[in-house]
NUTOR-199813 format. One record per residue (C-alpha): residue in one letter; residue number from 1; x, y, z. Coordinates in steps of 0.02 Angstrom, whole numbers, plus 50000, padded with zeros to 5 digits. Layout:
# NUTOR-199813
{residuo=A	num=NUM	east=X	north=Y	up=Z}
...
# end
This chain:
# NUTOR-199813
{residuo=M	num=1	east=56743	north=43971	up=53991}
{residuo=A	num=2	east=56818	north=43867	up=54132}
{residuo=G	num=3	east=56938	north=44012	up=54164}
{residuo=L	num=4	east=56799	north=44135	up=54167}
{residuo=R	num=5	east=56697	north=44029	up=54283}
{residuo=G	num=6	east=56849	north=44012	up=54393}
{residuo=A	num=7	east=56880	north=44196	up=54401}
{residuo=T	num=8	east=56694	north=44225	up=54442}
{residuo=M	num=9	east=56709	north=44096	up=54580}
{residuo=V	num=10	east=56862	north=44179	up=54651}
{residuo=L	num=11	east=56774	north=44355	up=54647}
{residuo=G	num=12	east=56625	north=44275	up=54729}
{residuo=T	num=13	east=56731	north=44199	up=54866}
{residuo=L	num=14	east=56823	north=44367	up=54897}
{residuo=T	num=15	east=56653	north=44458	up=54899}
{residuo=L	num=16	east=56583	north=44337	up=55028}
{residuo=L	num=17	east=56737	north=44352	up=55138}
{residuo=S	num=18	east=56734	north=44537	up=55125}
{residuo=F	num=19	east=56549	north=44536	up=55179}
{residuo=L	num=20	east=56589	north=44422	up=55322}
{residuo=A	num=21	east=56732	north=44535	up=55375}
{residuo=G	num=22	east=56620	north=44685	up=55375}
{residuo=V	num=23	east=56490	north=44594	up=55481}
{residuo=L	num=24	east=56614	north=44531	up=55604}
{residuo=A	num=25	east=56711	north=44695	up=55626}
{residuo=A	num=26	east=56595	north=44755	up=55761}
{residuo=S	num=27	east=56714	north=44717	up=55899}
{residuo=A	num=28	east=56899	north=44678	up=55925}
{residuo=S	num=29	east=56869	north=44490	up=55935}
{residuo=E	num=30	east=56760	north=44500	up=55775}
{residuo=A	num=31	east=56890	north=44601	up=55680}
{residuo=L	num=32	east=57014	north=44464	up=55722}
{residuo=I	num=33	east=56893	north=44338	up=55637}
{residuo=A	num=34	east=56881	north=44452	up=55485}
{residuo=F	num=35	east=57070	north=44455	up=55467}
{residuo=L	num=36	east=57082	north=44269	up=55480}
{residuo=C	num=37	east=56951	north=44254	up=55341}
{residuo=F	num=38	east=57051	north=44382	up=55238}
{residuo=L	num=39	east=57207	north=44271	up=55256}
{residuo=V	num=40	east=57111	north=44117	up=55202}
{residuo=A	num=41	east=57057	north=44214	up=55048}
{residuo=M	num=42	east=57235	north=44258	up=55009}
{residuo=V	num=43	east=57284	north=44079	up=55020}
{residuo=L	num=44	east=57134	north=44021	up=54917}
{residuo=L	num=45	east=57157	north=44144	up=54775}
{residuo=P	num=46	east=57313	north=44078	up=54689}
{residuo=L	num=47	east=57270	north=43903	up=54722}
{residuo=V	num=48	east=57089	north=43922	up=54652}
{residuo=V	num=49	east=57145	north=44012	up=54492}
{residuo=R	num=50	east=57281	north=43879	up=54456}
{residuo=E	num=51	east=57166	north=43737	up=54496}
{residuo=H	num=52	east=57020	north=43804	up=54384}
{residuo=R	num=53	east=57143	north=43806	up=54235}
{residuo=T	num=54	east=57187	north=43625	up=54256}
{residuo=N	num=55	east=57051	north=43527	up=54338}
{residuo=A	num=56	east=56858	north=43528	up=54323}
{residuo=A	num=57	east=56839	north=43420	up=54477}
{residuo=A	num=58	east=56930	north=43550	up=54577}
{residuo=A	num=59	east=56812	north=43678	up=54517}
{residuo=R	num=60	east=56664	north=43586	up=54582}
{residuo=E	num=61	east=56753	north=43560	up=54748}
{residuo=T	num=62	east=56788	north=43749	up=54753}
{residuo=R	num=63	east=56612	north=43792	up=54717}
{residuo=A	num=64	east=56553	north=43677	up=54861}
{residuo=A	num=65	east=56683	north=43755	up=54976}
{residuo=V	num=66	east=56616	north=43930	up=54934}
{residuo=A	num=67	east=56439	north=43874	up=54963}
{residuo=A	num=68	east=56496	north=43807	up=55135}
{residuo=M	num=69	east=56578	north=43975	up=55176}
{residuo=R	num=70	east=56420	north=44067	up=55128}
{residuo=R	num=71	east=56322	north=43955	up=55250}
{residuo=I	num=72	east=56455	north=43985	up=55383}
{residuo=A	num=73	east=56445	north=44172	up=55354}
{residuo=S	num=74	east=56258	north=44162	up=55389}
{residuo=G	num=75	east=56294	north=44088	up=55560}
{residuo=N	num=76	east=56285	north=43898	up=55523}
{residuo=F	num=77	east=56447	north=43836	up=55599}
{residuo=D	num=78	east=56404	north=43651	up=55585}
{residuo=V	num=79	east=56435	north=43653	up=55393}
{residuo=R	num=80	east=56593	north=43566	up=55329}
{residuo=P	num=81	east=56645	north=43563	up=55144}
{residuo=E	num=82	east=56646	north=43401	up=55047}
{residuo=R	num=83	east=56808	north=43303	up=55053}
{residuo=L	num=84	east=56941	north=43394	up=54945}
{residuo=T	num=85	east=57028	north=43268	up=54836}
{residuo=S	num=86	east=57124	north=43381	up=54714}
{residuo=T	num=87	east=57309	north=43392	up=54740}
{residuo=T	num=88	east=57304	north=43584	up=54768}
{residuo=L	num=89	east=57153	north=43595	up=54878}
{residuo=S	num=90	east=57166	north=43439	up=54986}
{residuo=G	num=91	east=57283	north=43528	up=55103}
{residuo=L	num=92	east=57151	north=43653	up=55148}
{residuo=Q	num=93	east=57031	north=43522	up=55220}
{residuo=A	num=94	east=57098	north=43525	up=55396}
{residuo=P	num=95	east=57137	north=43714	up=55414}
{residuo=F	num=96	east=56963	north=43752	up=55347}
{residuo=A	num=97	east=56884	north=43641	up=55479}
{residuo=A	num=98	east=56992	north=43718	up=55615}
{residuo=M	num=99	east=56949	north=43892	up=55564}
{residuo=T	num=100	east=56763	north=43850	up=55564}
{residuo=E	num=101	east=56777	north=43773	up=55742}
{residuo=A	num=102	east=56872	north=43930	up=55801}
{residuo=L	num=103	east=56741	north=44046	up=55725}
{residuo=A	num=104	east=56604	north=43943	up=55807}
{residuo=A	num=105	east=56690	north=43952	up=55979}
{residuo=L	num=106	east=56723	north=44139	up=55965}
{residuo=F	num=107	east=56545	north=44182	up=55909}
{residuo=S	num=108	east=56477	north=44075	up=56053}
{residuo=Q	num=109	east=56588	north=44170	up=56173}
{residuo=L	num=110	east=56527	north=44339	up=56101}
{residuo=A	num=111	east=56347	north=44283	up=56119}
{residuo=D	num=112	east=56380	north=44233	up=56304}
{residuo=H	num=113	east=56452	north=44401	up=56330}
{residuo=R	num=114	east=56304	north=44492	up=56251}
{residuo=E	num=115	east=56183	north=44387	up=56362}
{residuo=Q	num=116	east=56286	north=44432	up=56517}
{residuo=L	num=117	east=56282	north=44618	up=56473}
{residuo=S	num=118	east=56091	north=44614	up=56440}
{residuo=A	num=119	east=56067	north=44526	up=56605}
{residuo=V	num=120	east=56170	north=44657	up=56696}
{residuo=L	num=121	east=56073	north=44799	up=56615}
{residuo=D	num=122	east=55909	north=44716	up=56649}
{residuo=T	num=123	east=55946	north=44696	up=56834}
{residuo=M	num=124	east=56030	north=44865	up=56868}
{residuo=A	num=125	east=55942	north=44981	up=56987}
{residuo=D	num=126	east=56013	north=45131	up=56894}
{residuo=G	num=127	east=55934	north=45177	up=56724}
{residuo=V	num=128	east=56044	north=45172	up=56568}
{residuo=I	num=129	east=56010	north=45253	up=56403}
{residuo=L	num=130	east=56124	north=45260	up=56253}
{residuo=V	num=131	east=56086	north=45403	up=56134}
{residuo=D	num=132	east=56166	north=45385	up=55960}
{residuo=P	num=133	east=56244	north=45524	up=55857}
{residuo=D	num=134	east=56074	north=45562	up=55775}
{residuo=N	num=135	east=56000	north=45593	up=55950}
{residuo=R	num=136	east=55900	north=45435	up=55942}
{residuo=I	num=137	east=55880	north=45303	up=56078}
{residuo=A	num=138	east=56001	north=45159	up=56039}
{residuo=L	num=139	east=55980	north=45062	up=56204}
{residuo=S	num=140	east=55893	north=45069	up=56368}
{residuo=N	num=141	east=55856	north=44959	up=56518}
{residuo=P	num=142	east=55701	north=44928	up=56623}
{residuo=A	num=143	east=55762	north=45037	up=56761}
{residuo=A	num=144	east=55766	north=45192	up=56648}
{residuo=H	num=145	east=55581	north=45160	up=56600}
{residuo=E	num=146	east=55534	north=45150	up=56784}
{residuo=L	num=147	east=55632	north=45300	up=56843}
{residuo=L	num=148	east=55565	north=45412	up=56702}
{residuo=G	num=149	east=55391	north=45341	up=56710}
{residuo=V	num=150	east=55381	north=45320	up=56524}
{residuo=E	num=151	east=55425	north=45193	up=56392}
{residuo=V	num=152	east=55596	north=45217	up=56309}
{residuo=P	num=153	east=55579	north=45121	up=56148}
{residuo=R	num=154	east=55733	north=45091	up=56038}
{residuo=D	num=155	east=55767	north=45201	up=55880}
{residuo=T	num=156	east=55649	north=45341	up=55937}
{residuo=P	num=157	east=55701	north=45525	up=55947}
{residuo=L	num=158	east=55768	north=45577	up=56114}
{residuo=S	num=159	east=55652	north=45731	up=56119}
{residuo=S	num=160	east=55500	north=45624	up=56107}
{residuo=V	num=161	east=55550	north=45516	up=56259}
{residuo=L	num=162	east=55636	north=45641	up=56376}
{residuo=R	num=163	east=55509	north=45770	up=56414}
{residuo=D	num=164	east=55621	north=45852	up=56545}
{residuo=H	num=165	east=55721	north=45992	up=56465}
{residuo=E	num=166	east=55858	north=45974	up=56592}
{residuo=L	num=167	east=55903	north=45799	up=56532}
{residuo=R	num=168	east=55900	north=45850	up=56345}
{residuo=A	num=169	east=56013	north=45996	up=56387}
{residuo=L	num=170	east=56126	north=45884	up=56481}
{residuo=V	num=171	east=56150	north=45766	up=56334}
{residuo=T	num=172	east=56180	north=45913	up=56214}
{residuo=L	num=173	east=56308	north=45990	up=56332}
{residuo=C	num=174	east=56399	north=45824	up=56348}
{residuo=R	num=175	east=56406	north=45799	up=56159}
{residuo=E	num=176	east=56466	north=45981	up=56130}
{residuo=S	num=177	east=56595	north=45984	up=56267}
{residuo=D	num=178	east=56653	north=45802	up=56242}
{residuo=Q	num=179	east=56663	north=45789	up=56429}
{residuo=R	num=180	east=56564	north=45695	up=56566}
{residuo=T	num=181	east=56429	north=45807	up=56632}
{residuo=Y	num=182	east=56319	north=45789	up=56792}
{residuo=T	num=183	east=56156	north=45863	up=56858}
{residuo=E	num=184	east=56021	north=45830	up=56989}
{residuo=L	num=185	east=55834	north=45859	up=56944}
{residuo=A	num=186	east=55663	north=45834	up=57022}
{residuo=L	num=187	east=55534	north=45754	up=56911}
{residuo=A	num=188	east=55353	north=45805	up=56938}
{residuo=N	num=189	east=55275	north=45649	up=56868}
{residuo=P	num=190	east=55321	north=45530	up=56942}
{residuo=R	num=191	east=55382	north=45625	up=57094}
{residuo=R	num=192	east=55562	north=45579	up=57098}
{residuo=N	num=193	east=55734	north=45655	up=57131}
{residuo=L	num=194	east=55864	north=45593	up=57009}
{residuo=S	num=195	east=56047	north=45616	up=56975}
{residuo=A	num=196	east=56095	north=45606	up=56790}
{residuo=T	num=197	east=56272	north=45579	up=56722}
{residuo=A	num=198	east=56305	north=45596	up=56534}
{residuo=T	num=199	east=56463	north=45518	up=56468}
{residuo=P	num=200	east=56524	north=45545	up=56286}
{residuo=I	num=201	east=56574	north=45391	up=56183}
{residuo=T	num=202	east=56666	north=45433	up=56026}
{residuo=T	num=203	east=56677	north=45309	up=55880}
{residuo=T	num=204	east=56738	north=45305	up=55704}
{residuo=P	num=205	east=56611	north=45227	up=55585}
{residuo=A	num=206	east=56674	north=45098	up=55468}
{residuo=E	num=207	east=56605	north=45188	up=55312}
{residuo=T	num=208	east=56688	north=45357	up=55352}
{residuo=Q	num=209	east=56865	north=45423	up=55348}
{residuo=L	num=210	east=56974	north=45389	up=55500}
{residuo=D	num=211	east=56971	north=45578	up=55545}
{residuo=E	num=212	east=56782	north=45581	up=55547}
{residuo=Q	num=213	east=56715	north=45539	up=55719}
{residuo=E	num=214	east=56541	north=45530	up=55790}
{residuo=T	num=215	east=56489	north=45554	up=55973}
{residuo=S	num=216	east=56354	north=45448	up=56064}
{residuo=V	num=217	east=56306	north=45486	up=56242}
{residuo=L	num=218	east=56282	north=45365	up=56384}
{residuo=L	num=219	east=56156	north=45430	up=56507}
{residuo=T	num=220	east=56146	north=45347	up=56680}
{residuo=L	num=221	east=56003	north=45392	up=56804}
{residuo=H	num=222	east=56015	north=45361	up=56989}
{residuo=D	num=223	east=55865	north=45373	up=57106}
{residuo=L	num=224	east=55896	north=45494	up=57245}
{residuo=T	num=225	east=55721	north=45496	up=57316}
{residuo=P	num=226	east=55757	north=45386	up=57470}
{residuo=L	num=227	east=55909	north=45494	up=57508}
{residuo=R	num=228	east=55814	north=45654	up=57493}
{residuo=Q	num=229	east=55671	north=45581	up=57601}
{residuo=L	num=230	east=55801	north=45529	up=57733}
{residuo=E	num=231	east=55871	north=45706	up=57734}
{residuo=T	num=232	east=55695	north=45776	up=57759}
{residuo=T	num=233	east=55656	north=45653	up=57896}
{residuo=R	num=234	east=55820	north=45699	up=57982}
{residuo=R	num=235	east=55783	north=45885	up=57974}
{residuo=E	num=236	east=55609	north=45858	up=58041}
{residuo=F	num=237	east=55675	north=45748	up=58175}
{residuo=V	num=238	east=55799	north=45876	up=58237}
{residuo=A	num=239	east=55664	north=46010	up=58226}
{residuo=N	num=240	east=55541	north=45905	up=58328}
{residuo=V	num=241	east=55669	north=45860	up=58462}
{residuo=S	num=242	east=55717	north=46042	up=58478}
{residuo=H	num=243	east=55541	north=46094	up=58493}
{residuo=E	num=244	east=55493	north=45959	up=58623}
{residuo=L	num=245	east=55647	north=46000	up=58727}
{residuo=R	num=246	east=55632	north=46187	up=58714}
{residuo=N	num=247	east=55460	north=46198	up=58794}
{residuo=P	num=248	east=55496	north=46102	up=58959}
{residuo=L	num=249	east=55668	north=46182	up=58974}
{residuo=A	num=250	east=55594	north=46353	up=58956}
{residuo=S	num=251	east=55464	north=46311	up=59086}
{residuo=V	num=252	east=55594	north=46246	up=59205}
{residuo=K	num=253	east=55701	north=46397	up=59180}
{residuo=A	num=254	east=55555	north=46514	up=59217}
{residuo=M	num=255	east=55510	north=46422	up=59377}
{residuo=V	num=256	east=55690	north=46419	up=59435}
{residuo=E	num=257	east=55706	north=46606	up=59404}
{residuo=T	num=258	east=55545	north=46631	up=59502}
{residuo=L	num=259	east=55613	north=46533	up=59648}
{residuo=E	num=260	east=55776	north=46630	up=59641}
{residuo=G	num=261	east=55677	north=46790	up=59646}
{residuo=G	num=262	east=55607	north=46755	up=59816}
{residuo=A	num=263	east=55472	north=46623	up=59791}
{residuo=V	num=264	east=55582	north=46491	up=59869}
{residuo=S	num=265	east=55536	north=46560	up=60039}
{residuo=D	num=266	east=55351	north=46560	up=59995}
{residuo=S	num=267	east=55287	north=46403	up=60083}
{residuo=A	num=268	east=55135	north=46393	up=59971}
{residuo=A	num=269	east=55216	north=46426	up=59798}
{residuo=A	num=270	east=55385	north=46342	up=59819}
{residuo=P	num=271	east=55317	north=46163	up=59837}
{residuo=D	num=272	east=55207	north=46186	up=59679}
{residuo=F	num=273	east=55349	north=46252	up=59577}
{residuo=L	num=274	east=55462	north=46110	up=59631}
{residuo=A	num=275	east=55328	north=45985	up=59589}
{residuo=R	num=276	east=55304	north=46060	up=59416}
{residuo=I	num=277	east=55494	north=46062	up=59387}
{residuo=N	num=278	east=55497	north=45879	up=59438}
{residuo=R	num=279	east=55361	north=45837	up=59313}
{residuo=E	num=280	east=55450	north=45933	up=59168}
{residuo=V	num=281	east=55613	north=45841	up=59204}
{residuo=D	num=282	east=55518	north=45675	up=59209}
{residuo=R	num=283	east=55444	north=45714	up=59039}
{residuo=M	num=284	east=55611	north=45758	up=58966}
{residuo=N	num=285	east=55688	north=45599	up=59035}
{residuo=T	num=286	east=55540	north=45498	up=58961}
{residuo=M	num=287	east=55568	north=45568	up=58795}
{residuo=V	num=288	east=55757	north=45538	up=58798}
{residuo=N	num=289	east=55723	north=45358	up=58844}
{residuo=D	num=290	east=55593	north=45341	up=58706}
{residuo=L	num=291	east=55715	north=45413	up=58581}
{residuo=L	num=292	east=55850	north=45291	up=58634}
{residuo=E	num=293	east=55721	north=45147	up=58622}
{residuo=L	num=294	east=55666	north=45198	up=58452}
{residuo=S	num=295	east=55847	north=45217	up=58389}
{residuo=R	num=296	east=55890	north=45042	up=58452}
{residuo=I	num=297	east=55739	north=44972	up=58362}
{residuo=E	num=298	east=55764	north=45065	up=58199}
{residuo=S	num=299	east=55951	north=45018	up=58191}
{residuo=G	num=300	east=55914	north=44835	up=58228}
{residuo=Q	num=301	east=56009	north=44836	up=58395}
{residuo=S	num=302	east=55853	north=44780	up=58487}
{residuo=E	num=303	east=55844	north=44588	up=58486}
{residuo=L	num=304	east=55680	north=44486	up=58502}
{residuo=H	num=305	east=55669	north=44339	up=58617}
{residuo=R	num=306	east=55526	north=44245	up=58541}
{residuo=E	num=307	east=55421	north=44130	up=58646}
{residuo=P	num=308	east=55235	north=44087	up=58669}
{residuo=V	num=309	east=55148	north=44235	up=58752}
{residuo=D	num=310	east=54976	north=44214	up=58830}
{residuo=A	num=311	east=54876	north=44365	up=58775}
{residuo=A	num=312	east=54760	north=44371	up=58930}
{residuo=A	num=313	east=54906	north=44363	up=59055}
{residuo=T	num=314	east=55006	north=44494	up=58961}
{residuo=I	num=315	east=54861	north=44620	up=58952}
{residuo=A	num=316	east=54821	north=44588	up=59134}
{residuo=A	num=317	east=55002	north=44625	up=59186}
{residuo=V	num=318	east=54996	north=44791	up=59089}
{residuo=C	num=319	east=54833	north=44840	up=59171}
{residuo=T	num=320	east=54910	north=44803	up=59346}
{residuo=D	num=321	east=55060	north=44916	up=59303}
{residuo=L	num=322	east=54946	north=45059	up=59251}
{residuo=E	num=323	east=54815	north=45032	up=59393}
{residuo=H	num=324	east=54862	north=45196	up=59474}
{residuo=R	num=325	east=54851	north=45296	up=59307}
{residuo=I	num=326	east=54687	north=45215	up=59268}
{residuo=A	num=327	east=54613	north=45262	up=59436}
{residuo=E	num=328	east=54672	north=45448	up=59416}
{residuo=T	num=329	east=54584	north=45462	up=59244}
{residuo=G	num=330	east=54419	north=45397	up=59306}
{residuo=V	num=331	east=54399	north=45282	up=59149}
{residuo=E	num=332	east=54331	north=45105	up=59161}
{residuo=V	num=333	east=54450	north=44981	up=59084}
{residuo=T	num=334	east=54381	north=44805	up=59041}
{residuo=V	num=335	east=54472	north=44655	up=58966}
{residuo=N	num=336	east=54377	north=44536	up=58849}
{residuo=I	num=337	east=54491	north=44394	up=58799}
{residuo=P	num=338	east=54444	north=44208	up=58788}
{residuo=G	num=339	east=54559	north=44079	up=58850}
{residuo=G	num=340	east=54694	north=43994	up=58741}
{residuo=I	num=341	east=54748	north=44151	up=58636}
{residuo=V	num=342	east=54932	north=44126	up=58627}
{residuo=A	num=343	east=55047	north=44235	up=58514}
{residuo=L	num=344	east=55230	north=44204	up=58470}
{residuo=G	num=345	east=55339	north=44353	up=58519}
{residuo=D	num=346	east=55444	north=44444	up=58648}
{residuo=A	num=347	east=55334	north=44457	up=58803}
{residuo=E	num=348	east=55423	north=44616	up=58873}
{residuo=K	num=349	east=55415	north=44712	up=58705}
{residuo=L	num=350	east=55230	north=44659	up=58680}
{residuo=Q	num=351	east=55188	north=44726	up=58855}
{residuo=Q	num=352	east=55271	north=44891	up=58798}
{residuo=V	num=353	east=55159	north=44896	up=58639}
{residuo=I	num=354	east=55003	north=44865	up=58744}
{residuo=S	num=355	east=55054	north=44988	up=58876}
{residuo=N	num=356	east=55086	north=45122	up=58743}
{residuo=L	num=357	east=54917	north=45097	up=58660}
{residuo=L	num=358	east=54820	north=45090	up=58827}
{residuo=D	num=359	east=54913	north=45248	up=58888}
{residuo=N	num=360	east=54869	north=45337	up=58725}
{residuo=A	num=361	east=54681	north=45283	up=58750}
{residuo=L	num=362	east=54686	north=45349	up=58933}
{residuo=K	num=363	east=54744	north=45520	up=58872}
{residuo=F	num=364	east=54599	north=45549	up=58755}
{residuo=T	num=365	east=54456	north=45462	up=58844}
{residuo=P	num=366	east=54356	north=45581	up=58952}
{residuo=R	num=367	east=54319	north=45545	up=59138}
{residuo=G	num=368	east=54180	north=45420	up=59150}
{residuo=G	num=369	east=54222	north=45346	up=58980}
{residuo=A	num=370	east=54268	north=45166	up=58937}
{residuo=I	num=371	east=54414	north=45073	up=58861}
{residuo=E	num=372	east=54403	north=44888	up=58811}
{residuo=L	num=373	east=54552	north=44777	up=58776}
{residuo=C	num=374	east=54511	north=44623	up=58660}
{residuo=A	num=375	east=54613	north=44485	up=58583}
{residuo=R	num=376	east=54563	north=44340	up=58470}
{residuo=N	num=377	east=54630	north=44218	up=58343}
{residuo=A	num=378	east=54615	north=44287	up=58171}
{residuo=A	num=379	east=54643	north=44221	up=57994}
{residuo=Q	num=380	east=54815	north=44177	up=57919}
{residuo=D	num=381	east=54875	north=44104	up=58086}
{residuo=C	num=382	east=54885	north=44270	up=58178}
{residuo=V	num=383	east=54819	north=44343	up=58337}
{residuo=L	num=384	east=54726	north=44511	up=58335}
{residuo=V	num=385	east=54737	north=44625	up=58485}
{residuo=E	num=386	east=54622	north=44785	up=58491}
{residuo=V	num=387	east=54615	north=44932	up=58612}
{residuo=R	num=388	east=54446	north=45020	up=58595}
{residuo=D	num=389	east=54404	north=45185	up=58677}
{residuo=S	num=390	east=54251	north=45298	up=58691}
{residuo=G	num=391	east=54349	north=45458	up=58660}
{residuo=P	num=392	east=54311	north=45598	up=58541}
{residuo=G	num=393	east=54381	north=45501	up=58387}
{residuo=I	num=394	east=54509	north=45559	up=58261}
{residuo=A	num=395	east=54479	north=45661	up=58100}
{residuo=P	num=396	east=54517	north=45560	up=57943}
{residuo=E	num=397	east=54659	north=45671	up=57889}
{residuo=H	num=398	east=54759	north=45627	up=58043}
{residuo=L	num=399	east=54743	north=45436	up=58031}
{residuo=P	num=400	east=54882	north=45405	up=57904}
{residuo=H	num=401	east=55006	north=45500	up=58016}
{residuo=L	num=402	east=54968	north=45439	up=58193}
{residuo=F	num=403	east=55113	north=45318	up=58200}
{residuo=E	num=404	east=55242	north=45441	up=58141}
{residuo=R	num=405	east=55371	north=45510	up=58267}
{residuo=F	num=406	east=55314	north=45668	up=58362}
{residuo=Y	num=407	east=55146	north=45671	up=58269}
{residuo=K	num=408	east=55011	north=45753	up=58380}
{residuo=V	num=409	east=54831	north=45779	up=58331}
{residuo=D	num=410	east=54813	north=45923	up=58449}
{residuo=R	num=411	east=54973	north=46008	up=58494}
{residuo=S	num=412	east=54884	north=46135	up=58604}
{residuo=R	num=413	east=54864	north=45998	up=58740}
{residuo=G	num=414	east=55009	north=45989	up=58854}
{residuo=D	num=415	east=54974	north=45817	up=58923}
{residuo=Q	num=416	east=54996	north=45715	up=58762}
{residuo=G	num=417	east=55163	north=45648	up=58808}
{residuo=T	num=418	east=55313	north=45639	up=58689}
{residuo=G	num=419	east=55229	north=45587	up=58530}
{residuo=L	num=420	east=55343	north=45437	up=58516}
{residuo=G	num=421	east=55235	north=45298	up=58601}
{residuo=L	num=422	east=55138	north=45248	up=58448}
{residuo=A	num=423	east=55298	north=45253	up=58334}
{residuo=I	num=424	east=55384	north=45136	up=58454}
{residuo=A	num=425	east=55226	north=45022	up=58458}
{residuo=K	num=426	east=55230	north=45015	up=58267}
{residuo=H	num=427	east=55408	north=44968	up=58255}
{residuo=I	num=428	east=55400	north=44830	up=58386}
{residuo=V	num=429	east=55247	north=44754	up=58297}
{residuo=E	num=430	east=55336	north=44763	up=58130}
{residuo=M	num=431	east=55484	north=44677	up=58209}
{residuo=H	num=432	east=55366	north=44532	up=58248}
{residuo=S	num=433	east=55312	north=44527	up=58063}
{residuo=G	num=434	east=55145	north=44595	up=58115}
{residuo=E	num=435	east=55038	north=44742	up=58060}
{residuo=V	num=436	east=54967	north=44891	up=58160}
{residuo=G	num=437	east=54829	north=45011	up=58119}
{residuo=V	num=438	east=54689	north=45119	up=58179}
{residuo=E	num=439	east=54506	north=45145	up=58142}
{residuo=S	num=440	east=54411	north=45291	up=58203}
{residuo=T	num=441	east=54257	north=45398	up=58179}
{residuo=Q	num=442	east=54239	north=45568	up=58253}
{residuo=G	num=443	east=54114	north=45568	up=58398}
{residuo=T	num=444	east=54117	north=45377	up=58422}
{residuo=G	num=445	east=54291	north=45337	up=58485}
{residuo=S	num=446	east=54441	north=45243	up=58409}
{residuo=T	num=447	east=54507	north=45067	up=58392}
{residuo=F	num=448	east=54696	north=45041	up=58386}
{residuo=W	num=449	east=54740	north=44861	up=58330}
{residuo=F	num=450	east=54892	north=44753	up=58296}
{residuo=T	num=451	east=54927	north=44575	up=58239}
{residuo=L	num=452	east=55056	north=44447	up=58294}
{residuo=P	num=453	east=55102	north=44274	up=58230}
{residuo=R	num=454	east=55007	north=44143	up=58321}
{residuo=A	num=455	east=55109	north=44020	up=58426}
{residuo=P	num=456	east=55116	north=43841	up=58351}
# end
């Protein structure tokens, strides 16, 4: 009976080690641990059989050692077997303890690596989806959920998650060709442009023959939406600049040709043509300067020299600079600012913001109308500046676009400037960590406003 119990104990030990080897064989490091466990089993086998034939005490120690190994196999690396006193087993005490410590250290290292990999996946901007050989989701990260606009739960069929047929076709093509494949697609909901790369991952399952392989697919998603928006903005910018330059250039060319045709000797027409050419050249020069200024601001090359700026003094200086223009328009301009309103910012650039807003109001306020410039301390330690006019107002559909480059509410009017003044004002205010906006009702005028940090 003792021999039978010993053989049973040995088989139990070998079974446990085989199970542990199977569990740990998921990676190269874990396979090494399994091999070490196998070597220990080979050492224990002859010793245990011989010891069980001669010593009942050794049998008890062996059972205790096997129980300790079972607990170790379950992940409890703090376990140590009782002191082995038998002649045959006593030499295994130290190696057993050393092996347990090595296993604990390696498993801890593997756990750290898994946590690092999980942290990387969770913080990646690109979406990652691993599709197993059965076409089910094996792994995904939060970026994939956000880019696709749907939940990507684990162990769900790919077809129930990816509604876009192009992505499903990409995964199928990658698996069939066993090659990396790439595509770009536009999602309708949410509206996004994505690039998708499918990479085959071939593995040999442990339960199959060596010549039987399975292919998983690693799908990576990259958001191209900002890039496509930038390309669209660039195309629109080139088209707008071309349009804004073509009109005055065509006008100048026509007048020059008229002068060459004999009008230059006409004492009445020639001065008028020359004055109009001069205005068109000034208009183009203004647009080029505005474009350069906007480019410097957007590229971060324009620096701010922050200092306390008195709102009343700054607005008064702008009104003085535009005094001749105000007189020409026949619009009454008033300033309503209490004393002690001081903002923190670049005085020269803030004058440019106020000048652009006032010039815009002068363009659209009819003769005999009124414009009021106000400033006051507002909540959250900021200064609020407003430019109110009694013009015709702005239709609601135009309001969200007023601060875009080259946007004009009425392109039929030729005196609306370059269409860059409000865009420049917006960028300067945002450089100061402020906000800019507009409120308008058709028939009752408009109020353009912006905020600035209050000086301490």
